[in-house]
C-alpha positions in Angstrom: 12.3 87.8 119.8 14.4 85.3 121.6 15.6 83.6 118.1 16.7 86.9 117.2 18.7 87.4 120.5 20.4 83.9 120.1 21.0 84.9 116.3 22.4 88.2 117.0 24.7 86.9 119.7 26.0 83.9 117.4 26.7 86.8 114.8 28.8 88.8 117.5 30.8 85.6 118.6 31.8 84.8 115.3 32.8 88.5 114.7 34.7 88.4 117.7 36.5 85.2 116.8 37.1 86.7 113.3 38.8 89.7 114.9 40.9 88.0 117.3 42.0 85.6 114.6 43.0 88.5 112.4 44.8 90.5 114.8 46.8 87.2 115.8 47.8 87.0 111.9 48.7 90.4 112.1 50.8 90.0 114.9 52.7 86.9 113.7 53.4 88.8 110.4 54.7 91.7 112.2 57.3 89.6 113.8 58.1 87.4 110.7 58.7 91.1 108.9 61.0 92.0 111.7 63.0 88.8 111.9 63.4 89.0 108.1 64.7 92.8 108.7 67.2 91.7 111.0 68.2 88.5 109.3 68.9 90.9 106.2 70.5 93.2 108.3 73.5 90.7 109.4 74.3 89.4 105.7 76.8 91.9 105.4 79.1 91.5 102.2 83.1 91.1 103.3 84.8 94.0 104.1 87.5 95.2 101.7 90.6 96.1 103.2 91.3 96.3 106.9 92.8 93.7 109.3 93.2 90.3 108.6 91.5 88.0 111.0 94.0 86.8 113.7 95.0 83.2 112.5 93.4 83.3 109.3 93.9 85.5 105.8 91.6 88.1 104.3 88.6 86.9 102.3 88.5 89.2 99.3 85.3 89.5 97.6 85.1 88.2 93.8 85.0 90.7 91.3 83.9 90.2 87.8 87.1 90.7 85.3 87.3 90.5 81.8 89.3 87.9 79.8 93.0 88.4 80.1 96.2 87.2 78.4 98.0 84.2 80.0 100.8 84.9 82.6 104.1 83.8 81.0 104.8 80.4 82.1 108.7 81.1 82.3 108.4 83.6 84.8 107.6 80.8 87.3 111.3 79.8 86.7 112.4 82.9 88.5 111.0 81.4 92.0 112.9 80.1 94.6 112.7 76.4 94.1 113.8 75.6 97.8 110.8 77.3 99.4 107.9 77.5 96.5 106.3 75.1 94.5 104.2 75.6 91.3 101.5 73.5 89.9 99.2 74.0 86.8 95.6 72.5 86.5 93.9 73.8 83.8 92.8 77.5 84.0 94.5 77.8 87.4 97.9 78.0 88.6 99.0 77.3 92.4 101.8 79.0 94.1 102.8 77.0 97.4 105.7 78.6 99.6 107.3 77.7 103.2 107.8 81.3 103.5 111.5 80.9 103.7 113.9 83.1 101.9 116.9 82.3 100.1 119.3 85.0 101.1 120.9 86.2 104.5 119.0 88.4 107.0 119.5 88.9 110.6 116.2 87.7 111.2 117.6 83.9 110.5 118.4 82.4 114.0 122.1 82.7 114.7 123.0 79.3 114.1 121.5 79.1 110.7 123.9 79.4 107.8 122.0 82.2 106.1 122.2 84.4 109.2 124.1 87.7 109.0 124.5 90.6 111.4 122.3 93.5 111.2 123.6 95.8 108.3 120.7 98.1 107.4 118.4 97.7 110.3 118.9 99.6 113.0 116.2 97.8 115.4 114.7 94.7 114.9 111.2 93.3 115.6 110.9 90.1 117.9 111.2 86.7 116.5 113.3 84.7 113.8 112.6 82.8 111.0 112.1 79.3 111.7 109.9 80.2 114.9 106.4 79.7 115.8 105.6 82.6 113.8 106.4 81.5 109.9 103.3 80.1 108.2 103.4 78.4 104.9 101.6 80.4 102.0 99.1 79.0 99.3 97.7 81.3 96.2 95.7 79.9 93.5 95.2 82.4 90.8 93.8 82.6 87.0 96.2 81.3 84.7 95.0 84.3 82.2 94.1 87.1 84.9 91.9 89.8 83.7 91.2 93.6 84.8 88.2 93.6 87.0 85.3 96.2 86.9 86.4 97.9 89.9 89.9 98.0 92.3 90.1 96.1 95.4 91.7 97.6 98.6 94.5 95.5 100.0 94.2 93.8 103.5 97.1 93.6 106.2 99.0 90.4 105.7 100.1 88.8 102.6 99.1 90.4 99.3 101.5 88.6 97.1 104.3 86.3 97.1 107.8 87.2 96.0 110.4 85.0 93.7 112.1 84.0 97.0 109.0 82.7 98.5 108.5 85.3 101.1 104.9 87.0 101.3 104.9 90.7 100.2 102.9 93.0 102.3 101.4 96.4 101.6 102.4 99.8 103.2 100.7 99.4 106.3 102.2 98.1 109.5 98.7 97.8 111.1 95.3 99.0 111.2 95.4 102.8 110.0 99.0 102.8 110.6 101.1 103.3 107.8 104.9 102.8 107.8 106.7 105.2 109.6 110.3 105.9 110.6 110.6 103.6 113.6 109.1 101.1 111.6 111.7 101.5 108.7 114.6 101.2 111.1 113.7 97.4 111.7 113.7 96.6 107.9 116.6 94.4 106.8 118.5 95.1 103.4 115.8 92.9 101.5 113.2 95.5 102.9 112.0 92.8 105.4 111.2 92.1 108.7 109.3 89.8 111.3 105.7 90.0 112.4 103.2 88.1 113.7 102.8 86.0 110.3 106.2 85.7 110.2 109.1 87.4 108.1 107.7 89.3 105.1 108.7 92.1 102.7 107.2 95.9 102.5 109.8 97.7 100.6 112.3 97.4 97.8 115.6 95.9 98.8 118.7 98.2 99.2 121.6 98.5 96.8 124.1 96.8 98.9 126.9 94.0 98.1 125.3 91.7 99.7 122.1 91.7 97.4 122.7 89.5 94.8 119.3 88.5 93.7 116.5 90.8 94.9 115.2 93.6 92.4 116.8 97.2 93.3 116.1 99.8 90.6 116.0 97.1 87.9 113.7 95.1 85.7 113.8 92.0 87.6 110.8 90.0 88.3 109.6 90.6 92.4 106.8 88.0 92.4 103.1 87.4 91.8 100.4 89.3 93.3 96.9 87.8 95.1 95.0 89.1 91.7 97.4 86.7 89.8 99.2 89.4 87.8 103.2 89.6 88.1 105.0 92.2 89.8 108.4 93.7 88.4 111.0 96.1 89.3 110.8 99.8 88.6 112.2 99.5 85.1 111.4 98.0 81.9 113.5 95.1 80.4 115.1 97.8 78.0 116.3 99.8 81.3 113.9 102.8 81.2 111.2 103.7 83.4 107.5 102.8 82.1 105.9 106.0 81.6 102.4 104.5 81.4 101.4 103.0 84.7 98.2 103.3 86.4 97.7 104.2 90.1 98.6 100.8 91.1 101.7 100.6 89.0 100.2 98.3 86.2 100.3 98.4 82.6 100.0 96.5 79.4 103.3 95.5 78.1 106.0 92.8 77.2 108.6 91.6 79.7 111.7 89.6 79.5 109.4 86.5 80.1 106.8 87.1 77.3 108.6 87.1 74.1 107.4 90.2 72.5 103.8 89.3 73.8 102.2 92.4 75.7 100.1 91.3 79.1 99.2 93.5 82.1 101.5 93.4 85.1 102.6 95.6 87.7 106.1 97.5 88.6 107.2 98.9 91.8 106.4 102.5 91.3 109.6 104.9 91.3 108.5 107.2 93.9 110.0 107.4 97.6 107.6 106.6 100.4 109.5 107.7 103.2 113.1 108.6 102.8 114.8 106.5 100.9 112.4 103.6 100.8 110.2 102.6 98.0 107.3 100.4 98.8 106.8 97.0 97.1 102.7 97.6 96.5 100.9 100.5 97.8 98.1 100.5 95.4 94.8 98.3 95.0 94.4 95.1 93.0 93.2 96.0 89.6 92.3 92.5 89.3 89.9 90.2 91.3 92.0 88.9 94.3 92.0 85.6 95.7 93.2 84.9 99.7 96.5 83.7 100.0 95.9 80.6 102.5 
């Protein structure tokens, strides 16, 4: 009888130990699963569109693209050599700019030779070109950009670099704040003003005698966008308006730089945005954009 009691007690103790170990193991696994769920929840993909982080540039999500036609190299001869440096490295092209334009504007320092009194702007934003607000720009794109499987919304901040070296911004002045009449009063004849990132363009330039180089209702090259596609003025090289543009102003066609070869590029869309203003680029990127650093 005594042996039976000892045996039963031993069995009971073993059972208790196993039960405690099992419960401890379940508790540990439970915490691990919870930690893993929290970790996965924090791995959010980059937001598309929205405000550019202060002091940095928007980090765009890479989007798979189809093969594309090579960007005509002669187009880069149009860029302002005093501000822009173009370099070629295999499949990539890098555009670096000081951000300084080569035309007159009231946003230059009054002591600068390119300073002019306000002509179009009724009001002016604070700051001048050559101040602490200015930032250099670097954009590296594919030499033969292709169309992406889906479009990408533009962010605040630079979305392209113009032929003058000045960054191109979209049709927003701030988070959930489209361009409005009060903002339009600050644009100079080149369609630019100064903001936290320095001098930049939002809209097409005006048709005034002072405008000797910027596109206005014509076929001129405007610049290059962050997805690597060139952007031209409202017209084709034959003086007609394109009739087959997509929602972002892009199409497949030849330009004065491609020697008859067709490639995908953007045009300024021939539609008034606010009064007599026409935005340079108000759509989504149709290729896969890279950050303008």
